N, C-alpha and C positions, 0 to 999 in steps of 0.2 A: 242799532249797535248791538243790543242784546241778541237779536235774531242772528246777526252775523257771527257772534261768539258761539251761539248754540250750533250753528252750521259748521263752524271751524272745529269745534270739539267733536262733533259727530264724525266729521271727515277724518280727523286724526285717529279716532277710535277704530273706525273701519280699516284705515290704513295699517294700524298696528295689528289688528286681527288678521288681515290678509298677509302681512309680513310674517306673522307667527305661523300661519298655516303653510306658507311657502317654505319655511325653514324646518318645520317639524318633519322628521323622517317618516317615510312610508312604513307602516307596520308590516312585519312578516305575516304571511298567511299560513295558518296551521290547520290542516284538516284533522278533525277529531271524529273518529268512528266509534260510537258507543255500542255496547251490546244491547242492554235491556233498560227499559224505563219502568219495569214492574218489580224487579228484584231490589229490595230496600238497600242492601249493602252496595249494589252498583249505583244506586241513586246518590249515596253518600260519597262514593268515589268520584262521581261527576261533580258534585258540589265542591269537593276538595280541589279538583283540577281547575274549575272555573274561578273559584275564589283566589287561588294562587295566580292564575292568569291576570286577574284584576289587580292583584298586588304588584305583579311584574310591570303592568302597564302604568300604574301610579308612580312607581320608582323610575321607569323609563322616561315618563313625561317630566318628572322633576329634574332629571339629569340630562335631558336632551338626547336620549338614546332611542333606538328603534323599539317600539312595542310589538305586540302580537295581536292578530285578529283571528278568532276561532271560526272555522267553518264546520259546524257540528251536524252530524247525522246519527240517527238511532236505527239499529237494525231490527230489533224486536226479538221475540222468543221463538223457539222451535225451529223446525227445518226451514220454514219460510224466512225466518230471521237470518239464518245462515246464507241462504240464497241472496237475500236483500243486501247483506253486508258485502258479499263478493261483488255484486253489481255496483254498490256505492263506492267501493274502493277503486274499481276500474274507472268509473266516471270521474272520481277525484283525480286520479293520475292523468287520464286522457284529456279531460276538459277543464277542471279547475286549476290544475298545475300549482298546487300549494308549494311553499318552501320546505315544508316537512309535514309528516303525517303521524298522528298518535292514534293507535288502534287498540281497542279492547276486543280481542278476537272471539267470535262466536263458535269457532271450530278450528282446531289446530291444523288440519290438513287442507281444508277448503280455502283458507286464506293464503296458502303458499304461492299460488300463481299470481294473485294481485300484488303480493309483496315483491315477487320477482319483477313484475311490471314496474313497480316503483323504483326498484334497484336500477333497472335499465334506463329509467328516466332521470336518474341521479337525485331522487328525492329521499332524504333520510326517513327511516321508519322507526318509531319507538313504540313498542308494545307494552301494555301493562295488564296485570291480572292473569292473562293467559299467554302461552307461547305460540309460535307459528313453526310448524315442523320443517319448513324449507324456505329458502330466501335469506337475505341478510338483514338482521335487525341491528340498528345502530346501538340500541340499548333495550334491555328488557327488565321491567320493574315488576316484582311480584311479592306477595306474602311468602313466608317460608312454609309452604303447604305441606311438605313432608313433616316438618316440625308440628304443624297443626294436627295431623293425624296421629303422630307419635305421642303427643301430649294426651290425646283422648285415649289411646290404647293403654298407656301406662297408668292412667288414673282408673280406668275400668278394671285393670288387673288388680289394683289395690283394694277393690270393693268385694271381690269374690274369693271364697276358699277354693282350693284345688281338688275338691272332692270328685268332680266329674267335668267333662268338657262343657264349655259354655255353649249354649244354643243361641246362635247369633244370626240376625237378619241384617243384610247390607243393602243400603240404598245408595247407588253410585251413579256416575255419569262419565263414561269413558271417552267422550268426544273432545274433552279439553284437558290440558296438562295438569292444571291445579287440582282437579278432583281425583285424577289418577294418583298423583303424589300423596294426597291425603289418605287414600285407601292403603297405599304402600306403607306409609308411616304407621298407620293404625295397627296393621297386622305385624309389622316388624316389632312394635312395642310389645304386643302380646307374646310373640315368640321370645323376645329377650327376657320377658318376665317368667317364661316357662309355663305359660297358660295354654292348656289344650282347648281347642274350640272346634265347633262344627258349624259351617255356614249352612243354615237351614234353607235359605232362599235369598235371591238377589233381585232387586227392583231398580228401576231408573227413575230419578226425579231430581230436578234442580229448580223447578218453578212451582208456585202454589197449586195449580190445577193438577200437575203431575204428582205432587205430594198427596193430595186427596185421593187420587186414583190408586197410588201405592198403598195408602192406608186401608182402603177398601179391599185391595187384593190380600194384604197381610191378614186382615180379619177373616177373610174368606178362607185363606190357606191354613191359618192357625187359630181356629175359633176357640180353643180351650185355654182358659186362663192358666198361666204357668208353663205354656208350651214354648215360649220364647223368653230368653234371659236378657239379651242385649240387642239394641237397635243402634246401628251407626249410620247416620245420614251425612252425606258429604257437604251439605250446606244448609242454611236456614231457609233458603228460598223454597225448597221442597219439604224440609224437615219440620218447619213450624206448623204447616197445615196438617201434616201427618200426625204430629203429636196431639193436636187439638182433636182430631178424629178418634185417636186411640183413647184419649182422656174421656171423651164423651161416651165411648163404648165401655168404660170401666176397666181398661187394661193398664191400670196404674202400676202393675207389678213389673212392667218392662223398664229396664234401665237404658237411658238414652244418652249417647254421645254424639256431638255434632261439631260443625265448624261455621264460623262467621262472626258471632257476637251481636246479633240483632237484639235490640232492647227487650223485645217480647220474649226472646229466648232466655235472656238474662233474668227476666222476671220469673220464667218457669223454674230456673234454678233456685231463685230466692224463695219461691213458695212451694217447692217440692213437687213440681208437675212433671214427672218422668225424667226430665233432663238433669243430668249430674255434672256434665262438663261441656262447655262450648269453647273451642279454641278460636278466640276472636281475632279478626283482622283489624288493622288500623287503616280503615277504608279511605278516609280523607287524605291520609299521608300517601297512600298509593297514587291517587290522582294527582296530588300536588307534586310528588316526586317526578311523575311522568312529564309534566309541563316544564318543570325546572330543568330536567335533562334536555328537553328539546330546545329550550332557550339557550342553554350552554352550547349545544351543537351549532345553533345558528350564529352564535357569537364567536365561533371558531375555537371553542375550548374542547379538550378531551373529556370524555365521560366513561364511566365504567360500563362494560358490556352487559353486566348482570348485577342488579341490585335486589337483595332480599331483605324484606322487612319482617321482623319476628312476629309471631302470633302469640297471643296471651291466653293462658289457661284460666278461664272463668269457672270457678267452682264455689261451693258454699264458703270455702276457706279463703278465697281470694276476692270475693265480691267487693270488699271495701277499697281495694286498690286498683280496680279496673276503671280506666278513665273514659271508656266509651269509644265508639267508632271514630269520632273526630278529635280524640284526645292525643296527647303526647305519650311517648313511651314511658311507662313507670320505671322506678328504680329497680335494679337487680334485687332478687330475693331468693331465699331458699324454699324449695317446694316442700310443703308439709305432707308429702306422700312418697313412697319408695320410687326412686328414679335412678337411672344410670347416670344422668347429668343432674346433680343435686340442685344446681342453681338455674333459675330462669334469668337470662341476661338481656339487657335492653340495648343490644347492639345491632346495627344494620351490617349486612355483609355485602361487600362489593368485590366482584371478580372481573378480571379482564379476559 
């Protein structure tokens, strides 16, 4: 009798599980094409995206709705990474046929053809962090990169007297939209403040190895202490390794402005290691917003075509209120340095 009851209980349990599996909706397939697994800010963007996807799935399971399944690919750094991501997206569109694609572009122009391929296949494409120069994006989520550069420029302007032009070295990366916008914002802020400057040299770096190479080039090109006033790097990926090389060479007279908000860079500000301002991204929020947008699209809801998340000016004066890459937007506050826009505001901008 006991054996029969055990058998009956087991049969009922299996039948219940089979019934639940049969009625649970098939998850949407979302292709996710990441750029780098070596740049820390991008690692946090990925964490934010995947944690939000998990939260969406938990809620969907509890309410009987369709969840999502991520098909993730990583391109990698440099020219090979660009080529790999183009190939990955073509394969995604032609073979995997996901319901939607999220992409963090490695290059603005190179991804245009794969995005157009997805458009022809009727697959919605959501980009985050970087733009794609052609093709139709259902939504584009980014930090306010122009603001990031502008914050750096206005803060640097407040540190120097107007006795002579600033001798400035630029470390840029013109292949993606975000870094171009940061450079534009930085120089517009200097111009608005009436600061004269001379660009002594320009290098390219967004990754640690490139930053080390740029630092060696700077030390070679400007060996004399006091020959460079300001260094602006477009991100911490290249900027951090550059600052470490300069610090070891004793070039602590150089004032550094940068973008990203890496914890190591924040520590450099805290302890006075060359860096004076880092316009920080809210990296986890970038990734989370991208997957939320895609889920809304798949559920037939309208989404903004362009979402901009503000960047935060991390300086010695604001260290105590900066919440870190995975934090929420802090409260609005008045900037304690001269600025055309006196307040930093904690507002996302959405444009159709």
